[in-house]
LUMTORGU-429226 format. One line per 10 residues: their letters; for each residue x, y, z of N, C-alpha, C. Coordinates in steps of 0.1 Angstrom, whole numbers, padded with zeros to 4 digits, always signed. Each point is the difference from the previous one (the first is absolute). Layout:
<atoms>
A) X:Y:Z:X:Y:Z:X:Y:Z ~ ...
</atoms>
This chain:
<atoms>
XXXXXXXXXX) -0216:-0044:+0264:+0005:-0001:+0011:+0013:-0011:-0010 ~ +0000:-0013:-0004:+0009:-0001:-0011:+0005:+0012:-0008 ~ -0004:+0007:-0006:+0001:+0008:-0014:+0017:+0006:+0011 ~ -0010:+0004:+0011:+0008:+0017:+0010:+0018:-0008:+0002 ~ -0008:-0014:+0001:+0014:-0008:+0005:+0009:-0005:-0010 ~ -0003:+0004:-0009:+0008:-0013:-0010:+0007:+0019:-0007 ~ -0007:+0012:+0000:+0001:+0011:-0006:+0015:+0006:+0006 ~ -0005:-0002:+0015:+0011:+0000:+0014:+0015:-0011:-0007 ~ -0007:-0008:+0000:+0016:-0009:+0002:+0009:+0004:-0014 ~ -0007:+0005:-0010:+0008:+0000:-0013:+0003:+0014:-0002
XXXXXXXXXX) -0005:+0012:+0006:+0005:+0015:+0010:+0012:-0006:+0006 ~ -0004:-0005:+0009:+0014:-0002:+0012:+0016:-0008:-0011 ~ -0003:-0011:-0009:+0006:-0003:-0004:+0009:+0008:-0012 ~ -0008:+0010:-0004:+0005:+0005:-0010:+0011:+0013:+0006 ~ -0003:-0002:+0009:+0007:+0011:+0011:+0015:-0008:+0004 ~ -0003:-0010:+0008:+0012:-0006:+0000:+0011:-0007:-0010 ~ -0008:+0000:-0011:+0011:+0000:-0014:+0001:+0011:-0007 ~ -0002:+0010:+0003:+0007:+0003:+0001:+0018:+0010:+0009 ~ -0011:-0002:+0009:+0014:+0003:+0008:+0012:-0014:+0000 ~ -0004:-0010:-0002:+0008:-0012:+0004:+0005:-0004:-0012
XXXXXXXXXX) -0009:+0003:-0015:+0014:-0003:-0009:+0010:+0002:-0005 ~ +0003:+0006:+0007:+0018:+0001:-0004:+0003:-0011:+0006 ~ -0002:-0005:+0010:+0001:-0017:+0005:+0005:-0004:-0015 ~ -0012:-0003:-0011:+0003:-0012:-0011:+0004:+0007:-0013 ~ +0010:+0014:+0004:+0005:+0002:-0012:+0011:-0004:-0008 ~ -0003:-0003:-0009:+0011:-0010:-0005:+0012:+0007:-0001 ~ +0007:+0011:+0000:+0010:+0008:-0006:-0002:+0016:+0010 ~ +0012:+0004:+0005:+0002:+0012:+0004:-0010:+0009:-0004 ~ -0008:+0009:+0004:-0006:+0007:-0008:+0004:+0012:-0007 ~ +0016:+0005:+0007:+0007:+0007:-0008:+0009:-0004:-0006
XXXXXXXXXX) -0002:-0015:-0007:+0012:-0007:-0005:-0004:+0000:-0018 ~ +0013:+0001:-0008:-0003:+0005:-0015:+0005:-0015:-0003 ~ -0013:-0011:-0010:+0007:-0008:-0003:-0007:+0000:-0014 ~ -0005:+0015:-0003:+0004:-0005:-0021:+0002:+0007:-0003 ~ -0009:+0005:-0012:-0002:+0013:-0007:-0013:+0005:+0002 ~ +0001:+0020:+0001:-0009:-0001:+0002:-0014:-0001:-0006 ~ -0008:+0001:+0000:-0019:+0001:-0002:+0002:-0018:-0011 ~ +0010:-0009:+0009:-0002:-0011:-0007:-0013:-0009:+0004 ~ -0004:-0003:-0015:-0012:-0018:+0004:+0003:-0007:+0009 ~ -0010:-0008:+0004:-0001:-0009:+0017:+0009:-0013:-0013
XXXXXXXXXX) +0008:-0003:+0011:+0003:-0015:-0001:+0003:-0011:+0008 ~ +0006:-0008:+0003:+0003:-0006:+0007:+0008:+0005:+0012 ~ +0007:+0015:+0004:+0006:+0002:+0008:-0005:+0011:+0005 ~ -0008:+0007:-0007:-0010:+0012:+0003:-0015:-0005:-0005 ~ -0010:-0004:+0006:-0009:-0005:-0004:-0012:+0009:-0002 ~ +0001:+0014:+0001:-0006:+0013:-0001:+0008:+0008:-0007 ~ +0015:-0001:-0004:+0008:+0009:-0009:+0009:+0006:+0008 ~ +0009:+0014:-0007:+0004:+0004:+0012:-0006:+0013:-0003 ~ +0006:+0009:+0011:-0006:+0018:+0000:+0011:+0008:-0009 ~ -0003:+0010:+0001:+0007:+0011:-0006:+0017:+0003:+0002
XXXXXXXXXX) +0005:-0008:+0012:+0012:-0001:+0003:+0004:-0017:-0003 ~ -0008:-0008:-0002:+0002:-0016:+0000:-0002:-0006:+0008 ~ -0004:+0002:+0009:-0002:-0005:+0016:-0013:-0006:-0005 ~ +0000:-0015:+0010:-0011:-0006:-0001:-0016:+0004:+0001 ~ -0007:+0002:-0012:-0015:+0005:+0013:-0005:-0006:+0011 ~ -0002:-0014:-0007:-0009:-0007:+0012:+0008:+0002:+0017 ~ +0011:+0004:+0000:+0006:-0002:+0010:-0002:+0015:+0008 ~ +0000:+0010:-0008:-0005:+0013:+0002:-0014:-0001:+0003 ~ -0008:-0006:-0005:-0018:-0002:+0002:+0000:-0003:+0016 ~ +0008:-0015:-0001:+0002:-0007:+0013:+0002:+0008:+0012
XXXXXXXXXX) +0013:+0012:-0003:+0004:+0006:+0011:-0007:+0014:+0002 ~ -0009:+0001:-0010:-0003:+0016:-0005:-0012:+0006:+0010 ~ -0008:-0007:+0005:-0006:+0001:+0008:-0002:+0002:+0021 ~ +0009:-0004:+0004:+0007:+0002:+0014:+0000:+0015:+0007 ~ +0006:+0004:-0007:+0000:+0014:+0008:-0014:+0008:-0006 ~ -0007:-0006:-0007:-0011:+0009:-0007:-0011:-0005:+0012 ~ -0003:-0013:+0004:-0009:-0004:+0006:+0000:+0003:+0017 ~ +0017:-0002:+0002:+0000:+0006:+0015:-0002:+0011:+0004 ~ +0003:+0010:-0010:-0001:+0017:-0001:-0016:+0004:+0000 ~ -0002:-0010:-0010:-0019:+0005:+0002:-0010:-0007:+0008
XXXXXXXXXX) +0009:-0012:+0008:-0007:-0006:+0013:-0001:+0009:+0009 ~ +0012:+0006:+0000:+0008:+0010:+0014:-0013:+0013:-0004 ~ -0003:+0004:-0007:-0006:+0013:-0008:-0015:+0001:+0006 ~ -0004:-0013:-0007:-0014:-0005:+0002:-0005:-0007:+0015 ~ +0010:-0005:+0008:-0002:+0000:+0015:+0000:+0015:+0006 ~ +0009:+0009:-0003:+0000:+0015:+0013:-0016:+0003:-0010 ~ -0003:+0005:-0013:-0010:+0004:-0001:-0010:-0006:+0006 ~ -0006:-0014:-0005:-0014:-0010:+0012:+0003:+0008:+0011 ~ +0013:-0002:+0011:+0000:+0000:+0009:-0005:+0015:+0007 ~ +0003:+0014:-0006:+0002:+0011:+0003:-0015:+0003:-0003
XXXXXXXXXX) -0004:-0005:-0012:-0015:+0005:-0006:-0013:-0008:+0014 ~ +0008:-0014:+0003:-0014:-0010:+0004:+0000:+0007:+0018 ~ +0008:+0009:+0004:+0003:+0003:+0015:-0008:+0014:+0000 ~ +0004:+0009:-0011:-0009:+0016:-0005:-0012:-0005:+0000 ~ -0009:-0007:-0008:-0009:-0006:-0006:-0006:-0003:+0014 ~ +0002:-0007:+0007:-0006:-0007:+0013:-0001:+0017:+0011 ~ +0012:+0002:-0003:-0004:+0018:+0007:-0009:+0008:-0002 ~ +0002:+0001:-0015:-0013:+0003:-0004:-0012:+0002:+0001 ~ -0003:-0013:-0006:-0013:-0005:+0006:-0002:-0003:+0011 ~ +0001:-0002:+0012:-0002:-0002:+0011:-0008:+0009:+0006
XXXXXXXXXX) +0006:+0015:-0002:-0004:+0011:+0003:-0002:+0013:-0007 ~ -0007:+0006:+0006:-0005:+0015:-0008:+0007:+0011:-0002 ~ +0012:+0001:+0011:+0003:+0010:+0009:+0011:+0004:-0016 ~ +0004:+0012:+0007:+0008:+0011:-0009:+0015:-0009:-0008 ~ +0008:-0013:+0008:+0007:-0004:-0005:-0003:-0010:-0009 ~ -0012:-0001:-0001:+0000:-0013:-0012:-0004:+0009:-0010 ~ -0007:+0009:+0003:-0005:+0010:-0014:+0015:+0002:-0003 ~ +0006:+0007:+0002:+0014:+0000:-0002:+0010:-0009:-0006 ~ +0000:-0016:+0007:+0001:-0008:-0010:-0002:-0001:-0014 ~ -0015:+0001:-0001:-0004:-0002:-0012:+0001:+0011:-0011
XXXXXXXXXX) +0006:+0015:+0003:-0001:+0006:-0002:+0013:+0002:-0011 ~ +0013:-0007:+0014:+0009:-0004:-0009:-0001:-0007:-0014 ~ -0005:-0011:+0005:-0002:-0006:-0008:-0003:+0001:-0014 ~ -0010:+0006:-0002:-0009:+0009:-0010:+0014:+0006:-0006 ~ +0012:+0007:+0010:+0005:+0009:-0010:+0009:-0013:-0009 ~ +0000:-0006:+0004:+0013:-0010:-0001:-0004:-0006:-0015 ~ -0011:-0004:+0004:-0014:-0007:-0014:+0003:+0015:-0009 ~ +0000:+0008:+0000:-0005:+0010:-0013:+0015:+0000:-0004 ~ +0011:-0002:+0005:+0013:+0002:-0007:+0001:-0015:-0010 ~ +0005:+0001:-0016:+0003:-0013:-0005:+0015:-0005:+0000
XXXXXXXXXX) -0004:-0015:+0005:+0005:-0006:+0007:+0015:+0003:-0008 ~ +0000:-0004:-0015:+0015:-0003:-0009:+0009:+0011:+0003 ~ -0009:+0016:-0001:+0007:+0007:+0003:+0004:+0004:+0014 ~ -0003:-0005:+0007:+0005:+0001:+0016:+0011:-0010:+0002 ~ -0001:-0012:-0004:+0010:-0010:-0003:+0012:+0009:-0011 ~ -0004:+0008:-0007:+0016:+0005:-0008:+0007:+0009:+0009 ~ -0008:+0008:+0004:+0006:+0007:+0009:+0009:-0005:+0007 ~ -0010:-0013:+0009:+0014:-0006:+0015:+0007:-0004:-0008 ~ +0001:-0009:-0011:+0011:-0004:-0010:+0013:+0012:+0003 ~ -0007:+0010:-0004:+0015:+0009:-0006:+0006:+0001:+0016
XXXXXXXXXX) -0007:+0003:+0011:+0005:+0002:+0013:+0007:-0011:+0009 ~ -0011:-0012:-0007:+0008:-0016:+0010:+0002:-0009:-0006 ~ +0010:-0009:+0005:+0001:-0013:-0010:-0008:-0003:-0003 ~ +0001:-0009:-0012:-0014:-0008:-0005:-0006:-0009:+0010 ~ +0008:-0008:+0007:-0014:-0011:+0010:-0006:+0013:+0009 ~ +0007:+0006:+0003:-0005:+0011:+0011:-0009:+0004:-0003 ~ +0001:+0011:-0014:-0012:+0003:-0008:-0013:-0008:-0004 ~ +0004:-0011:+0000:-0014:-0008:-0005:-0007:-0003:+0014 ~ +0008:-0001:+0009:-0007:-0004:+0017:-0009:+0015:-0001 ~ +0006:+0010:+0004:-0005:+0013:+0001:-0009:+0001:-0008
XXXXXXXXXX) +0000:-0002:-0012:-0012:+0003:-0011:-0011:-0007:+0005 ~ +0001:-0013:+0001:-0009:-0009:+0004:-0010:+0002:+0014 ~ +0009:+0007:+0010:-0005:+0000:+0011:-0013:+0015:-0008 ~ +0007:+0009:-0003:-0004:+0015:-0004:-0013:-0003:-0007 ~ +0002:-0011:-0010:-0016:-0002:-0007:-0010:-0008:+0005 ~ +0008:-0018:+0007:-0009:-0008:+0007:-0002:+0001:+0012 ~ +0004:+0011:+0009:-0009:+0000:+0014:-0008:+0007:+0001 ~ -0007:+0013:-0005:-0007:+0002:+0002:-0014:-0008:-0008 ~ +0000:-0007:-0008:-0003:-0009:-0009:-0007:-0014:+0009 ~ +0007:-0002:+0005:-0003:-0010:+0013:-0008:+0005:+0009
XXXXXXXXXX) +0007:+0012:+0006:-0004:+0008:+0011:-0014:+0005:-0003 ~ -0006:+0002:-0016:-0015:+0002:+0000:-0009:-0017:-0003 ~ +0010:-0007:+0000:-0013:-0013:-0004:-0004:-0005:+0017 ~ +0014:+0002:+0010:-0001:-0007:+0011:-0009:+0010:+0009 ~ +0004:+0015:-0003:-0014:+0009:+0011:-0016:-0006:-0006 ~ +0000:-0001:-0010:-0013:-0005:-0005:-0009:-0011:+0005 ~ +0016:-0011:+0004:-0006:-0014:+0004:-0003:+0006:+0015 ~ +0011:+0003:+0008:-0002:+0006:+0013:-0012:+0006:+0002 ~ -0005:+0008:-0009:-0013:+0006:+0003:-0009:-0008:+0005 ~ -0003:-0009:-0009:-0010:-0011:-0003:-0003:-0007:+0007
XXXXXXXXXX) +0016:-0001:+0013:+0001:-0011:+0011:-0006:+0005:+0012 ~ +0001:+0011:-0003:-0002:+0012:+0017:-0012:-0006:+0005 ~ -0013:+0004:-0011:-0012:-0009:+0010:+0002:-0015:-0001 ~ +0006:-0005:-0007:-0005:-0018:-0003:+0002:-0007:+0017 ~ -0007:-0008:-0001:-0006:-0012:+0014:+0012:+0002:+0006 ~ +0014:-0008:-0003:+0008:-0007:+0002:+0013:+0011:+0009 ~ -0006:+0012:-0006:+0008:+0015:+0006:-0011:+0002:+0014 ~ -0012:-0001:+0001:-0003:+0004:+0009:-0002:-0011:+0014 ~ +0002:-0009:-0007:+0005:-0015:+0012:+0012:+0005:+0006 ~ +0009:+0003:-0010:+0016:+0002:+0008:-0003:+0011:+0009
XXXXXXXXXX) -0009:+0012:-0003:-0002:+0012:+0008:-0004:-0006:+0010 ~ -0012:-0009:+0001:-0001:-0004:+0016:+0007:-0005:+0002 ~ +0011:-0007:-0001:+0009:-0013:+0009:+0008:+0014:+0006 ~ -0001:+0009:-0005:+0009:+0014:+0007:+0013:+0005:-0014 ~ -0002:-0009:-0010:+0012:+0008:-0009:-0005:+0010:-0005 ~ +0015:+0008:+0001:-0002:+0013:-0006:+0012:+0006:-0014 ~ -0001:+0008:-0009:+0008:+0010:+0003:+0011:-0009:-0014 ~ +0011:-0001:+0003:+0007:-0007:-0007:+0002:-0016:+0000 ~ +0000:-0003:+0010:-0002:-0014:+0006:-0014:-0007:-0007 ~ -0010:+0010:+0000:-0015:-0007:-0013:+0005:+0001:-0013
XXXXXXXXXX) +0005:+0009:-0003:+0007:+0001:-0016:+0006:-0015:-0003 ~ +0011:-0001:+0010:+0012:-0008:-0001:-0003:-0015:+0001 ~ -0010:-0003:+0006:-0005:-0015:+0005:-0010:+0004:-0006 ~ -0007:+0003:-0008:-0017:-0001:-0003:+0000:+0004:-0017 ~ +0002:+0014:-0001:-0005:+0005:-0016:+0014:-0002:-0008 ~ +0014:+0002:+0003:+0011:-0008:-0008:-0003:-0015:-0005 ~ -0001:-0008:+0010:-0003:-0012:-0003:-0014:-0008:-0010 ~ -0004:+0011:-0003:-0012:-0002:-0010:-0004:+0010:-0009 ~ +0018:+0004:-0004:+0001:+0004:-0013:+0016:-0005:-0003 ~ -0001:-0010:+0004:+0011:-0009:-0006:+0003:-0005:-0014
XXXXXXXXXX) -0013:+0001:-0005:-0002:-0007:-0016:+0003:+0014:-0004 ~ -0011:+0009:+0002:-0001:+0016:-0009:+0018:+0004:+0003 ~ +0008:+0001:+0005:+0015:+0005:+0002:+0010:-0010:-0010 ~ -0003:-0013:+0002:+0009:-0007:-0006:-0005:+0003:-0018 ~ -0012:+0000:+0001:+0000:+0006:-0017:+0005:+0008:-0001 ~ -0004:+0015:+0006:+0005:+0009:+0000:+0020:+0005:-0004 ~ +0005:-0014:+0009:+0012:-0002:+0001:+0009:-0002:-0012 ~ -0011:-0012:-0005:+0005:-0002:-0015:+0003:+0012:-0012 ~ -0014:+0007:+0001:+0000:+0009:-0008:+0009:+0012:+0000 ~ +0004:-0001:+0015:+0011:+0014:-0002:+0017:-0008:-0001
XXXXXXXXXX) -0001:-0013:+0004:+0013:-0006:-0011:+0001:+0005:-0016 ~ -0016:-0005:-0004:+0000:-0002:-0014:+0004:+0017:-0007 ~ -0003:+0011:+0007:+0004:+0015:-0002:+0011:-0003:+0003 ~ +0008:-0008:+0009:+0013:+0006:+0003:+0008:-0001:-0013 ~ +0000:-0016:-0002:+0002:-0005:-0011:+0002:+0004:-0013 ~ -0012:+0008:-0004:+0002:+0009:-0012:+0005:+0015:+0004 ~ +0000:+0006:+0013:+0012:+0011:-0001:+0012:-0007:-0001 ~ +0008:-0011:+0007:+0012:-0002:-0001:+0000:+0001:-0018 ~ -0007:-0013:-0005:+0005:+0000:-0017:+0000:+0016:-0007 ~ -0008:+0010:+0004:-0003:+0011:-0010:+0010:+0005:+0005
XXXXXXXXXX) +0007:-0001:+0013:+0013:+0008:+0001:+0010:-0003:-0002 ~ +0001:-0015:-0004:+0012:-0003:-0006:+0000:-0003:-0016 ~ -0013:+0002:-0004:+0000:+0004:-0015:+0007:+0012:-0004 ~ -0006:+0008:+0007:+0004:+0014:+0003:+0017:+0005:+0003 ~ +0007:-0007:+0002:+0010:+0000:+0002:+0004:+0002:+0018 ~ -0009:+0000:+0005:-0001:+0005:+0016:+0004:-0012:+0011 ~ -0001:-0013:-0005:-0003:-0008:+0011:+0017:-0010:-0005 ~ -0005:-0015:-0001:+0016:-0007:+0005:+0006:+0007:-0016 ~ +0014:+0000:+0005:+0008:+0005:-0015:+0008:-0011:-0003 ~ +0003:-0003:-0013:+0011:-0008:+0001:+0014:-0006:+0006
XXXXXXXXXX) +0007:-0011:+0002:-0004:-0013:-0003:-0012:-0007:+0002 ~ -0011:+0007:+0010:-0005:-0011:+0005:-0010:-0002:-0005 ~ -0005:-0014:+0006:-0009:-0008:-0006:-0015:+0004:+0006 ~ -0010:+0007:-0009:-0011:+0005:+0003:-0010:-0002:-0009 ~ -0016:-0001:-0005:-0003:-0003:-0006:-0005:+0009:-0008 ~ +0003:+0013:-0001:-0009:+0012:-0001:+0012:+0007:-0008 ~ +0012:-0002:+0006:+0010:+0007:-0004:+0003:-0009:-0014 ~ +0000:-0017:-0001:+0002:-0013:-0006:-0005:+0010:-0010 ~ -0014:+0005:-0003:-0010:+0002:-0012:+0006:+0014:-0006 ~ +0006:+0007:+0011:+0008:+0017:-0006:+0013:-0008:-0006
XXXXXXXXXX) +0006:-0008:-0003:+0011:-0001:-0003:+0001:-0010:-0010 ~ -0011:-0008:-0003:+0000:-0010:-0011:-0007:+0005:-0010 ~ -0007:+0015:+0003:-0012:-0003:-0011:+0006:+0005:-0010 ~ +0012:+0005:-0005:+0007:+0007:-0016:+0001:-0014:-0004 ~ +0003:-0011:+0006:-0001:-0010:-0007:-0005:-0013:+0002 ~ -0010:+0005:-0003:-0016:-0010:+0006:-0006:-0007:-0014 ~ +0008:+0007:-0009:-0005:-0008:-0015:+0013:-0012:-0004 ~ +0012:-0001:+0006:+0010:-0010:+0005:-0007:-0009:+0008 ~ -0003:+0002:+0011:-0004:-0008:+0008:-0011:+0004:+0014 ~ -0012:-0003:-0011:-0007:+0009:+0010:-0007:-0004:+0016
XXXXXXXXXX) +0007:-0014:+0000:-0002:-0007:+0014:+0006:+0011:+0014 ~ +0015:+0005:-0006:+0003:+0012:+0011:-0010:+0007:+0002 ~ -0013:+0006:-0006:-0010:+0010:+0003:-0011:-0008:+0006 ~ -0001:-0011:-0006:-0012:-0006:+0003:-0003:-0006:+0012 ~ +0012:-0005:+0000:+0002:-0017:+0016:-0002:+0017:+0013 ~ +0005:+0008:+0004:+0002:+0008:+0007:-0020:+0006:+0001 ~ -0004:+0004:-0013:-0011:+0010:+0002:-0013:-0009:+0008 ~ +0006:-0014:-0010:-0010:-0012:+0010:-0006:+0001:+0014 ~ +0020:-0003:-0001:-0002:-0004:+0017:-0004:+0013:+0008 ~ +0000:+0013:-0002:-0008:+0008:+0003:-0014:-0001:+0002
XXXXXXXXXX) -0003:-0002:-0012:-0015:-0003:+0000:-0007:-0014:+0006 ~ +0009:-0006:+0003:-0003:-0020:+0007:-0002:+0011:+0015 ~ +0010:+0005:+0005:-0001:+0004:+0013:-0010:+0007:+0007 ~ -0002:+0018:-0010:-0005:+0009:+0000:-0016:-0011:+0002 ~ -0004:-0006:-0014:-0015:-0004:+0003:-0006:-0013:+0009 ~ +0012:-0008:+0001:-0004:-0009:+0015:-0005:+0005:+0013 ~ +0014:+0009:+0003:-0006:+0010:+0013:-0011:+0006:-0002 ~ -0003:+0008:-0012:-0015:+0003:-0002:-0010:-0007:+0001 ~ +0001:-0014:-0006:-0011:-0007:-0001:-0007:-0005:+0014 ~ +0014:-0001:+0012:-0001:-0008:+0008:-0007:+0014:+0009
XXXXXXXXX) +0006:+0010:+0001:-0008:+0009:+0009:-0011:+0007:-0006 ~ -0006:-0004:-0010:-0015:+0001:-0001:-0008:-0009:+0002 ~ +0005:-0015:-0002:-0009:-0010:+0003:-0002:+0003:+0019 ~ +0011:+0005:+0002:+0003:+0001:+0021:-0014:+0014:+0006 ~ +0003:+0010:-0012:-0011:+0013:+0000:-0012:-0004:-0001 ~ -0001:-0008:-0005:-0016:-0010:-0011:-0006:-0001:+0015 ~ +0010:-0012:+0006:-0003:-0006:+0010:-0002:+0004:+0016 ~ +0008:+0013:-0001:-0006:+0007:+0014:-0012:+0007:-0006 ~ -0004:+0005:-0006:-0012:+0010:-0004:-0013:-0010:+0006
</atoms>
């Protein structure tokens, strides 16, 4: 229990730091303060980027849009998947089979390819949300469907039936709360996938555009000058790694506790 609380606390701290870090930035993210790819000094603790902007300020400001977009995408994917999973797992009628079949079709599509196709026709943030929903909803649906099928014959469900609860009321009041840990863990993994999609699209030029401060965009912009100031690439890459690893670790512990 202590490990789970600690991991969740660290994950929440990482997310909050990414969203609110811009408040601690010593310079404006777009302000030119020195020569391009300058080494760290007293004014720029991590040196400057390809245009002479403060790397530290851009790292502190570079996670806000990424995290907010990924959170929205993860919430949509997890919500739709949980709703579909409850319906598919509770009944064996044709609507349930249709939902499962649609999920299987979406799972058969390569996620990155879907994201690239969506990025061509949609703005970067919308493409991240749409791709996460397309790739994450079927996974959540399958997880929740299997858990719902296991819960159908459980004692607390039978007791609720004896009290007169039926259908959607029984699902919402009894089955859904019993899967809170499972769905929370799945939400964490949807968030990690959304961050990965957003970073991949930005690295390929479909995400955030200059002069925006964005971790993946910083890696792409500063890679040519990494020999002069490696912090311009290492710092945003490390920020991405810490964020995703922290959330993934918390999700794994929550999933283990709910099993």
